[in-house]
C-alpha positions in Angstrom: -15.4 6.4 -13.1 -12.3 8.5 -12.7 -9.8 9.3 -15.4 -8.0 6.2 -16.6 -4.3 5.7 -16.7 -2.7 4.0 -19.8 0.2 1.7 -19.2 2.3 -0.2 -21.8 3.4 -3.7 -20.7 6.0 -6.1 -22.0 8.8 -3.8 -23.2 10.0 -2.0 -20.1 9.8 -2.7 -16.3 7.0 -1.2 -14.4 8.1 1.8 -12.2 6.4 2.9 -9.0 6.2 6.5 -10.4 3.9 5.2 -13.2 1.6 3.8 -10.6 1.6 6.9 -8.3 -0.9 8.7 -10.5 -3.2 5.6 -10.5 -3.7 4.9 -6.8 -7.5 5.0 -7.1 -8.0 5.0 -10.9 -9.1 2.4 -13.4 -6.4 1.3 -15.7 -6.0 1.0 -19.5 -3.2 -1.2 -20.7 -1.6 -2.2 -24.0 0.4 -5.4 -24.4 3.5 -5.2 -26.5 4.1 -7.5 -29.4 7.4 -8.6 -27.9 5.7 -9.5 -24.6 3.1 -11.6 -26.4 5.8 -13.3 -28.5 7.7 -14.3 -25.3 4.4 -15.7 -23.9 3.9 -17.7 -27.1 7.5 -19.0 -27.0 7.1 -20.0 -23.3 4.0 -21.9 -24.2 5.8 -23.8 -26.9 8.4 -24.8 -24.3 5.6 -26.3 -22.2 4.1 -28.1 -25.2 7.5 -29.6 -25.9 7.8 -30.9 -22.3 4.4 -32.5 -22.6 5.3 -34.3 -25.8 8.6 -35.5 -24.3 6.8 -37.3 -21.5 9.0 -35.6 -18.9 7.5 -35.6 -15.4 7.2 -31.9 -14.3 5.6 -30.8 -11.0 2.1 -29.3 -11.5 2.1 -30.0 -15.2 1.5 -33.7 -15.1 1.6 -34.4 -11.4 -0.5 -33.5 -8.4 0.2 -30.5 -6.1 1.9 -30.1 -2.8 1.9 -33.4 -0.9 0.5 -35.0 -4.0 3.6 -34.2 -6.0 4.3 -37.8 -6.8 0.9 -38.5 -8.2 1.2 -38.8 -12.0 -1.7 -37.4 -14.0 -2.8 -39.0 -17.2 -2.6 -36.9 -20.4 -6.4 -36.8 -20.8 -6.8 -35.3 -17.3 -4.3 -32.4 -17.5 -6.9 -29.7 -18.3 -9.2 -31.0 -15.5 -6.2 -30.9 -13.2 -5.8 -27.2 -13.8 -9.6 -26.6 -13.6 -9.7 -28.4 -10.2 -6.7 -26.5 -9.0 -8.5 -23.1 -9.3 -11.7 -24.5 -7.7 -10.0 -26.2 -4.8 -7.7 -23.3 -3.9 -10.4 -20.6 -3.9 -11.0 -20.9 -0.2 -10.5 -17.2 0.8 -12.7 -15.6 3.5 -13.3 -12.2 5.0 -13.8 -8.8 3.4 -13.0 -8.3 -0.2 -9.8 -6.6 -1.4 -10.5 -3.0 -2.5 -10.8 -2.4 -6.3 -7.4 -0.7 -6.6 -5.7 -3.7 -5.1 -7.5 -6.1 -7.5 -6.5 -3.9 -10.4 -2.9 -4.1 -9.5 -3.0 -7.8 -8.9 -4.2 -8.3 -12.5 -1.6 -5.7 -13.7 1.3 -7.3 -12.0 0.3 -10.9 -13.0 -0.1 -9.8 -16.6 3.3 -8.1 -16.4 4.9 -11.4 -15.1 3.2 -13.6 -17.7 4.6 -11.4 -20.5 8.1 -12.4 -19.4 7.4 -15.7 -21.1 8.7 -18.1 -18.4 5.3 -19.2 -17.1 4.1 -21.1 -20.1 0.7 -19.4 -20.3 -0.9 -18.9 -23.7 -1.1 -15.4 -25.1 -4.9 -15.6 -25.3 -5.1 -16.0 -21.5 -3.0 -12.8 -21.1 -5.2 -11.0 -23.6 -8.3 -12.1 -21.8 -7.0 -10.7 -18.5 -6.1 -7.5 -20.2 -9.7 -7.2 -21.5 -10.9 -7.5 -17.9 -8.6 -4.8 -16.7 -9.5 -2.5 -19.6 -13.2 -2.9 -18.9 -12.5 -2.4 -15.1 -14.2 -5.8 -14.6 -12.7 -7.0 -11.4 -12.9 -10.4 -9.7 -14.1 -10.5 -6.1 -11.0 -11.4 -4.0 -11.3 -12.2 -0.3 -8.5 -10.8 1.8 -7.9 -13.8 4.2 -6.6 -17.2 3.4 -3.1 -16.8 2.0 0.1 -18.0 3.7 2.3 -16.1 1.4 4.2 -19.4 0.8 3.5 -20.8 -2.7 2.7 -17.2 -3.2 -0.8 -16.0 -2.7 -2.7 -19.2 -3.6 -6.2 -18.4 -2.3 -6.5 -14.8 -3.4 -5.0 -15.6 -6.8 -7.4 -18.6 -7.2 -10.3 -16.2 -6.6 -8.8 -13.7 -9.0 -8.8 -16.2 -11.9 -11.9 -18.2 -11.2 -13.8 -16.1 -13.8 -11.6 -17.6 -16.6 -13.5 -20.8 -16.2 -16.9 -19.0 -15.6 -16.8 -19.2 -11.8 -16.5 -16.7 -9.0 -17.9 -13.2 -8.9 -16.9 -9.9 -10.5 -17.6 -6.2 -10.0 -17.6 -3.3 -12.3 -17.7 0.5 -11.6 -18.1 0.1 -7.9 -21.2 -2.2 -8.2 -22.0 -5.2 -6.1 -20.4 -8.5 -6.9 -22.4 -10.7 -9.3 -21.8 -14.0 -11.1 -18.7 -13.8 -13.3 -20.2 -15.8 -16.1 -23.0 -13.2 -16.4 -20.7 -10.2 -16.1 -18.4 -11.6 -18.8 -21.2 -12.5 -21.2 -22.6 -8.9 -21.0 -19.3 -7.6 -22.3 -18.7 -10.3 -24.8 -15.6 -11.6 -23.1 -15.1 -15.4 -23.4 -14.3 -17.9 -20.8 -11.2 -20.0 -21.4 -10.6 -23.7 -20.5 -7.2 -23.9 -18.9 -4.4 -25.8 -20.6 -1.6 -27.8 -18.8 0.3 -25.7 -16.3 -1.8 -22.5 -16.7 -3.8 -22.8 -13.5 -0.6 -23.4 -11.5 1.2 -20.4 -13.2 -1.8 -18.2 -12.4 -2.2 -19.0 -8.7 1.6 -19.3 -7.9 2.9 -15.8 -7.3 3.1 -12.8 -5.0 0.7 -10.4 -6.6 -1.6 -10.1 -3.6 1.3 -9.2 -1.3 3.0 -7.0 -3.8 -0.1 -5.1 -4.7 -0.7 -4.2 -1.1 3.0 -3.4 -0.7 3.2 -1.0 -3.6 0.0 0.8 -2.6 1.3 1.2 1.0 4.6 2.6 -0.2 3.0 5.1 -2.5 0.5 6.3 0.1 3.2 6.4 2.8 5.4 8.6 0.6 2.6 11.1 0.3 1.8 10.8 4.0 5.4 11.5 5.0 5.6 14.7 3.0 2.4 15.8 4.6 3.7 14.7 8.1 6.6 17.1 7.7 4.2 19.9 6.8 1.9 19.2 9.7 4.8 18.9 12.1 6.0 22.4 11.1 2.5 23.7 11.7 2.5 22.2 15.2 6.0 23.6 15.8 4.8 27.1 14.8 1.8 26.8 17.1 3.9 25.6 20.0 6.4 28.4 19.3 9.3 25.9 19.1 12.6 26.4 17.4 13.8 25.3 14.0 17.4 24.9 15.2 17.0 21.1 15.5 16.5 21.0 11.7 19.8 22.8 10.8 21.4 21.2 7.8 24.9 21.1 9.3 23.6 19.2 12.2 22.1 16.5 10.0 25.0 16.3 7.7 27.1 14.9 10.6 24.8 11.8 10.7 23.7 11.9 7.0 20.7 9.5 7.0 18.9 10.3 3.8 15.5 10.3 5.4 16.4 12.7 8.2 18.1 15.0 5.7 15.0 15.1 3.6 12.6 15.7 6.6 14.8 18.3 8.2 15.1 20.2 4.9 11.3 20.2 4.6 10.8 21.5 8.1 13.4 24.3 7.5 11.7 25.3 4.3 8.3 25.5 6.0 9.7 27.7 8.8 12.0 29.9 6.8 11.4 33.6 7.7 8.7 32.8 10.3 7.5 35.9 12.2 6.2 33.6 14.9 9.7 32.1 15.4 11.2 35.6 15.4 8.7 36.8 18.0 10.2 34.4 20.6 13.8 34.3 19.5 15.0 35.6 22.9 12.9 33.2 25.0 14.5 31.1 27.7 13.4 27.7 26.2 16.6 25.8 25.5 15.2 22.7 23.9 11.9 21.5 22.6 10.4 18.1 23.6 11.5 15.1 21.6 8.3 15.0 19.5 9.3 18.3 18.0 13.1 18.3 18.3 13.5 14.7 17.1 10.9 14.8 14.3 13.5 14.8 11.5 15.1 11.7 12.9 11.8 9.8 13.5 10.2 11.0 10.2 13.5 10.3 8.5 13.7 6.7 9.8 10.2 6.1 8.4 11.3 7.6 5.1 14.3 5.2 5.0 12.1 2.2 5.8 9.7 3.2 2.9 12.6 3.7 0.5 14.0 0.3 1.4 10.6 -1.3 0.9 9.9 0.6 -2.4 13.1 -0.8 -4.0 12.1 -4.4 -3.0 8.5 -4.0 -4.2 9.5 -2.5 -7.5 11.9 -5.4 -8.1 9.2 -7.9 -7.2 6.5 -6.6 -9.6 9.0 -7.1 -12.4 10.0 -10.6 -11.3 8.8 -14.1 -12.3 7.3 -15.6 -9.1 5.6 -18.8 -10.1 6.7 -22.4 -10.0 7.9 -24.4 -11.9 9.6 -21.9 -14.2 10.3 -22.9 -17.8 13.3 -22.1 -19.9 14.1 -23.0 -23.5 16.1 -26.1 -22.5 15.0 -26.6 -18.9 12.2 -26.5 -16.3 13.1 -25.8 -12.7 11.0 -26.3 -9.5 12.1 -23.7 -7.0 10.8 -21.3 -4.4 10.5 -18.1 -6.4 6.9 -17.7 -5.1 8.0 -17.6 -1.4 6.8 -14.3 0.3 9.8 -13.9 2.7 11.3 -11.0 0.6 8.1 -9.1 1.0 6.9 -10.3 4.4 9.8 -8.8 6.4 9.6 -5.3 4.7 5.8 -5.2 5.2 6.3 -6.0 8.9 9.1 -3.4 9.1 6.8 -0.8 7.4 4.0 -1.5 9.9 6.5 -0.8 12.8 7.9 2.3 11.2 4.4 3.7 10.4 3.3 3.0 13.9 6.2 5.2 15.1 5.1 8.0 12.8 1.6 7.8 14.3 3.0 7.7 17.9 5.1 10.8 17.5 2.1 12.7 15.9 -0.1 11.9 18.9 2.6 13.2 21.3 2.7 16.5 19.3 -1.1 16.8 19.5 -0.9 16.3 23.3 1.6 19.2 23.5 -0.9 21.4 21.7 -3.6 20.6 24.2 -1.5 21.2 27.3 -1.8 25.0 26.9 0.7 27.8 27.8 0.7 31.6 27.9 -0.6 31.8 24.3 -2.6 28.6 23.8 -5.6 27.8 26.0 -5.8 24.4 27.5 -7.6 22.0 25.1 -7.4 24.7 22.5 -10.6 26.5 23.5 -11.2 29.5 25.7 -14.5 28.6 27.3 -13.8 25.1 28.7 -15.8 23.4 31.4 -19.1 23.7 29.6 -17.0 22.8 26.5 -14.5 19.9 26.3 -12.6 21.5 23.5 -10.2 19.2 21.6 -9.8 16.8 24.5 -11.6 13.9 22.9 -10.0 13.9 19.4 -6.8 13.1 21.3 -8.6 10.1 22.8 -9.2 8.9 19.3 -5.6 9.3 18.5 -4.6 7.3 21.6 -7.0 4.5 20.5 -5.6 4.5 17.0 -2.0 4.4 18.2 -2.9 1.5 20.4 -4.4 -0.4 17.5 -1.3 0.3 15.4 0.9 -1.2 18.2 -1.2 -4.3 18.2 -1.2 -4.6 14.4 2.5 -4.0 14.2 3.3 -7.3 15.8 5.2 -9.1 13.1 3.5 -11.8 11.1 6.6 -13.0 9.4 8.1 -14.5 12.6 5.4 -17.2 12.5 5.1 -20.3 10.3 2.6 -23.1 10.3 3.5 -26.2 8.2 0.9 -27.1 5.6 0.3 -29.7 2.8 1.1 -32.5 5.2 4.6 -31.1 5.8 5.6 -30.5 2.1 5.2 -26.8 2.7 6.9 -26.7 6.0 7.9 -23.1 6.1 5.6 -20.3 5.1 6.0 -16.5 5.1 2.7 -15.3 6.4 3.4 -12.3 4.1 -0.2 -11.8 3.1 -1.1 -11.3 6.8 1.7 -8.8 7.0 0.4 -7.0 4.0 -3.2 -6.6 5.2 -2.1 -5.6 8.7 0.3 -3.0 7.3 -2.5 -1.6 5.1 -4.6 -1.2 8.3 -1.8 0.5 10.1 -1.4 3.0 7.3 -5.1 3.9 7.4 -4.9 4.5 11.2 -1.8 6.7 10.9 -3.4 8.8 8.2 -6.3 9.5 10.7 -3.8 10.2 13.5 -2.0 12.8 11.4 -5.4 14.2 10.3 -6.2 14.9 14.0 -2.9 16.6 14.5 -3.6 18.8 11.4 -7.0 19.7 12.9 -5.5 20.7 16.3 -2.5 22.5 14.8 -4.8 24.6 12.6 -6.9 25.5 15.7 -3.8 26.4 17.7 -2.3 28.7 15.1 -5.4 30.9 15.3 -4.5 31.9 18.9 -1.2 33.5 17.8 -2.8 36.2 15.7 -1.9 38.8 14.7 1.3 36.9 14.1 1.1 34.7 11.0 2.9 31.5 10.0 5.1 31.4 6.9 3.7 31.5 3.4 3.5 27.7 2.8 1.9 27.2 6.2 -0.6 30.1 5.6 -1.5 28.4 2.3 -2.0 25.1 4.2 -4.2 26.9 6.7 -6.3 28.4 4.0 -6.9 24.9 2.5 -7.9 23.6 6.0 -10.2 26.5 6.7 -12.1 26.1 3.5 -13.2 22.7 4.9 -13.0 23.1 8.7 -13.9 26.4 10.4 -12.3 27.6 13.7 -14.1 26.1 16.7 -15.0 28.5 19.5 -17.4 25.9 21.2 -17.9 22.1 21.0 -19.4 20.6 17.9 -19.4 17.2 16.2 -15.6 16.9 15.8 -16.0 13.6 14.0 -17.0 15.6 10.9 -13.9 17.7 11.3 -11.7 14.7 11.6 -13.3 13.2 8.5 -12.7 16.4 6.6 -9.1 16.6 7.7 -8.6 12.9 6.7 -10.0 13.7 3.2 -7.3 16.4 3.0 -4.6 13.9 4.0 -5.8 11.3 1.5 -6.9 13.3 -1.5 -6.0 17.0 -1.4 -3.9 17.8 -4.4 -3.6 21.4 -3.1 -2.1 20.3 0.2 0.2 17.8 -1.4 1.4 20.5 -3.8 2.6 22.6 -0.9 4.4 19.5 0.5 5.9 18.7 -2.9 6.7 22.0 -4.6 7.9 21.7 -8.2 
């Protein structure tokens, strides 16, 4: 198990920067006394409502289309129990552990706001799961992103009543009751409103969204580095990244990417070697990289602000106050669905321009052999990795079709407009994975191409990047199993602290 990250919940909002270091890691959390006190107060408000006999949706009524069915006081706990069981209808592959950790984290953070009416002991039990890295098995398909993520969250909390499955330390799912008993963690019968508060919310969508944003930020910094390496190999110009040019348009993302590219190419002897060539302009995939990369940066920044706001929001229904209880739509996924679709489109564009740069490298010129290998014919060179890129770009284009433009009424028309935000989240996550592989293939090809320019050398940061690549992937003078090279390049994109340190200098 990797090093744990400790987070303190209940006193301050969660920040994305806190989570950036915990993309893959187990978590350790502490619950503040103030947060638990708010939860206790919120529960007292619910108990007061129950004593008053007031009719409140989901507290003493049925759910959805059954909203007008009054539930007898002696059936209120059974109502919540049945809610979890009936809504746990997810299908498909399980959400990865890091997503499930953050679903628990974000739900705990919401419950500590005190407006959901959930007992402190429920929150403490969830914290015990997280601290033991005991994670419910959560299928990824079945949420409409409407009353929040009903199906995924129902699976997330089934173990509270001894049902469902859980995993620990990367092991296989097993019965939750058994896993909990081994660690001495008790099951909890649910009190009035608690089941509804647990399964109403956007924690499935927001966990995917935050993870996508943090990985995309890293990928964008590496994309600028890889682009600069390709530009060196193709002996392009850096004039298109000039600060005074971008100041006249002043999009924050383009300013950042152009500054990165300039930094990587500052003092390049390769650039100097062809300063008097007759090439007037580079192709768009090189010349317009700051604008394209920058547009993706701006999309990620926009989404990041929304997701950070969301993970610090109360997103269940109804919401309780000291003197009121309000049924509303705070669970609706529309605020997340549109940015998730927007991110999938933007990330697809990042993959598309990367594939075009790779194609430029393979075309060959007076310095670069076609397909980046001297002895072709008997060897195919780097022809086929570009096929893989083309396939991945095509998949991204299919996956980037927006989910949020669709709605299918449910609950016999009571829930007549849904966000489909969960579909948008899972699709965007798939797009991100493919774009990481696309850029890995560009990195592989750019590193191969640079070797043909010797004795000329790229700039210091690019030389350092080349050294990191070469420790994993040797120069190819003949065909070999390039799938292994692609996998090695992808591992650098996903997990190399050294490569990221070049892209993010202190």
